[in-house]
C-alpha positions in Angstrom: 0.2 0.0 -0.1 1.3 3.5 -0.8 1.9 5.8 2.0 -1.0 8.6 1.7 -1.2 12.2 3.2 -4.4 11.8 5.0 -3.6 13.5 8.3 -5.8 13.5 11.3 -5.8 16.6 13.3 -2.3 17.7 12.1 -2.1 20.9 14.5 -2.7 18.9 17.7 -0.2 16.0 16.4 2.3 18.4 15.6 2.1 20.1 19.1 2.1 16.8 20.9 5.3 15.6 19.2 7.3 18.7 19.6 6.1 18.7 23.3 7.0 15.1 23.6 10.6 15.5 22.3 11.2 18.7 24.4 10.1 16.7 27.4 12.6 14.0 26.6 15.3 16.6 26.2 14.7 17.9 29.7 14.2 14.5 31.2 17.5 13.1 30.0 19.6 16.1 31.1 20.7 14.8 34.5 21.7 11.2 33.2 23.5 12.8 30.4 25.3 15.3 32.7 26.7 12.3 34.7 28.2 10.6 31.6 25.6 8.0 30.9 26.1 7.3 27.1 22.6 5.9 26.4 21.1 9.0 27.7 23.3 11.2 25.7 22.4 9.2 22.6 18.5 9.6 23.5 18.9 13.3 24.2 20.6 13.8 20.8 17.9 11.7 18.9 15.2 13.9 20.6 17.1 17.3 19.6 17.1 16.0 16.2 13.5 14.9 16.1 12.5 18.3 17.5 14.7 20.0 14.8 13.2 18.0 11.9 9.8 18.7 12.6 10.4 22.6 13.3 12.0 22.7 10.0 9.1 20.7 8.5 6.9 23.5 9.7 9.3 26.3 8.9 6.9 28.0 6.4 4.2 28.2 9.1 6.5 29.6 11.9 8.2 32.4 9.8 7.0 34.9 12.3 8.2 33.0 15.5 11.5 32.2 17.0 11.5 28.8 15.4 14.2 29.0 12.9 16.6 30.6 15.4 15.8 28.0 18.2 16.2 25.2 15.7 19.6 26.6 14.7 20.7 26.7 18.4 19.7 23.3 19.1 21.8 22.1 16.2 24.7 23.8 17.6 24.3 22.2 21.1 23.9 18.7 19.4 27.1 19.3 17.6 28.8 20.2 20.8 27.4 16.9 22.6 28.6 14.7 19.8 32.2 13.9 20.5 31.5 11.7 23.7 29.0 9.5 21.5 31.7 9.1 18.8 34.0 8.0 21.7 31.8 5.5 22.9 31.2 4.1 19.5 35.0 4.1 18.9 35.5 2.1 22.1 33.2 -0.7 20.8 34.9 -0.7 17.6 38.4 -1.1 19.2 37.2 -4.1 21.2 35.9 -6.1 18.3 38.3 -5.2 15.4 41.6 -7.1 14.7 44.8 -5.9 15.1 44.1 -3.9 18.3 46.7 -4.5 21.0 46.0 -3.6 24.8 48.7 -1.0 24.6 47.2 0.8 21.5 43.8 0.6 23.0 45.1 2.1 26.1 46.8 5.1 24.2 43.5 5.8 22.4 41.4 5.7 25.6 43.8 8.1 27.3 43.1 10.7 24.3 39.3 10.1 24.5 39.1 10.8 28.3 39.2 14.5 27.6 35.6 14.5 26.2 34.1 12.9 29.2 33.5 16.1 31.0 32.1 17.8 27.8 28.2 16.9 28.4 28.1 18.2 31.8 30.0 21.4 30.8 27.6 22.0 27.9 24.5 21.6 30.1 25.7 23.9 32.7 25.9 26.7 30.1 23.7 29.7 30.6 22.8 29.4 26.8 21.5 26.0 27.3 19.0 27.4 30.1 18.0 30.3 28.0 17.3 28.0 24.9 15.1 25.7 27.0 13.1 28.8 28.2 12.8 30.0 24.5 11.7 26.6 23.3 9.0 26.4 26.1 7.8 29.8 25.1 7.5 28.8 21.4 5.7 25.6 22.1 3.3 27.2 24.7 2.4 30.4 22.8 3.8 31.0 19.4 3.4 27.6 17.8 -0.3 27.2 18.7 -1.2 30.6 17.6 0.6 29.9 14.2 -1.0 26.6 13.8 -4.3 28.1 14.2 -3.8 30.7 11.9 -2.7 28.2 9.3 -5.5 25.8 9.5 -5.2 21.9 9.1 -5.1 22.1 5.2 -2.2 24.3 5.2 -0.4 22.3 7.9 -0.9 19.1 5.8 0.4 20.9 2.7 3.4 22.1 4.6 4.2 18.7 5.9 3.7 17.3 2.6 6.1 19.7 1.0 8.7 18.9 3.5 8.3 15.2 3.0 8.7 15.8 -0.9 11.8 18.0 -0.3 13.6 15.7 2.1 13.0 12.5 0.0 14.0 14.3 -3.1 17.2 15.3 -1.6 18.0 11.7 -0.3 17.4 10.6 -3.8 19.7 13.4 -5.4 22.6 12.5 -3.0 22.1 8.8 -3.6 22.8 9.3 -7.1 26.2 10.9 -6.3 29.1 8.5 -7.7 31.4 9.9 -5.1 30.1 7.9 -2.1 33.4 6.6 -1.6 34.4 9.9 -0.1 33.7 10.9 3.3 31.6 14.0 2.9 29.0 12.7 0.3 28.4 9.6 2.3 28.0 11.7 5.5 25.5 14.1 3.8 23.4 11.2 2.5 23.2 9.6 5.8 21.9 12.8 7.4 19.4 13.2 4.5 18.2 9.5 5.2 17.9 10.1 8.8 15.6 13.3 8.2 13.3 11.3 5.8 13.0 8.5 8.4 12.0 10.9 11.1 9.4 12.6 9.0 8.1 9.2 8.1 7.9 8.0 11.6 6.1 11.2 12.7 3.7 10.8 9.8 3.0 7.2 10.9 1.7 8.6 14.2 -0.5 11.5 12.3 -2.0 9.9 9.4 -5.7 8.4 9.3 -6.2 4.5 8.9 -4.3 1.6 10.2 -3.1 0.4 6.8 -1.8 3.8 6.1 0.0 4.1 9.2 1.7 0.8 8.6 2.7 2.0 5.1 4.5 4.9 6.7 6.0 2.8 9.4 7.5 0.3 6.7 8.9 3.4 4.8 10.5 4.6 7.9 12.0 1.2 8.4 13.4 1.1 5.0 15.2 4.5 5.7 16.3 3.3 9.0 18.2 0.5 7.3 19.5 2.8 4.7 20.8 5.2 7.5 22.3 2.4 9.6 24.1 1.1 6.5 25.7 4.4 6.2 26.2 4.8 9.9 28.8 2.0 9.8 30.6 3.9 7.0 30.4 7.0 9.1 31.9 5.4 12.3 34.8 3.9 10.2 35.4 7.4 8.6 35.4 9.3 11.8 37.5 6.9 13.7 40.1 6.9 11.0 40.1 10.7 11.0 40.6 10.9 14.5 43.4 8.2 14.7 45.2 10.3 11.9 44.7 13.6 13.5 45.9 12.2 17.0 48.8 10.7 15.2 48.3 7.4 17.0 49.8 5.3 14.3 47.1 2.6 14.1 48.0 -1.0 13.3 47.7 -1.8 9.5 45.3 -4.6 10.3 43.0 -2.1 12.1 43.2 0.5 9.2 42.4 -2.4 6.6 39.3 -3.5 8.5 37.9 0.1 9.0 38.3 0.6 5.1 36.7 -2.7 4.6 33.8 -1.7 6.9 33.2 1.6 5.2 33.2 0.0 1.6 30.8 -2.7 2.7 28.5 0.0 4.4 28.4 1.9 1.0 27.7 -1.5 -0.7 25.0 -2.5 1.5 23.5 1.0 1.0 23.3 0.7 -2.6 21.7 -2.7 -2.5 19.0 -1.4 0.0 18.5 1.7 -2.3 17.9 -0.4 -5.3 15.3 -2.3 -3.5 13.6 0.7 -1.9 9.9 0.6 -2.4 9.7 -2.7 -4.0 
């Protein structure tokens, strides 16, 4: 069944989803500040989902602070990313060949500097100011803008955002330079945005079968994102090892390059089967 844009109460759904993600951000702060990696991961996912929906509604929120708020959340998400990368790298170094205990110790020593980053970021006055601004946006500006727009225009705006996001992913997927770091990274981000929009639409559309169609579509893009995630993990670890001048074992470098090639290969296979 084709996923269709038949939304039920889109204004209420948008408000509820944005409030839910903002509540998750606030609820995960304490655990993130204490260094719990999974809490940091979940907080960053909530940040991205909040940003994706704000961007999808941007045309209706031009006269609010939404654009600036979305940009500031992106900046904080970037500030919080190094510890998550470090945790992924620790996992890779445990499972990949050619990693001696001495080399692993040298890498871990370099990574320890990131452990205090989340607590430092969450203590910043700018973080508290951004939370207050987001609370005001969701409590006052957003409801007023959605009421003014009306259900039909909200649906149209979400449909426009979906078409734009999926078209960007398709354009980037045609790039013949996926063997390079930057094109693969941009495509991964594009697939993630499409996935988050599909997951939101699966909550907002009418009809059980239609919801299932959006869920299946979201699952397809999740698999695409995950394939490129393996490529990304290898890319950023190789970059870190190079910049840190840690002289990784040749077997480790070969395995990381093999993983990135396999990630791109898997992505291409999944992309060819998309929608079949």
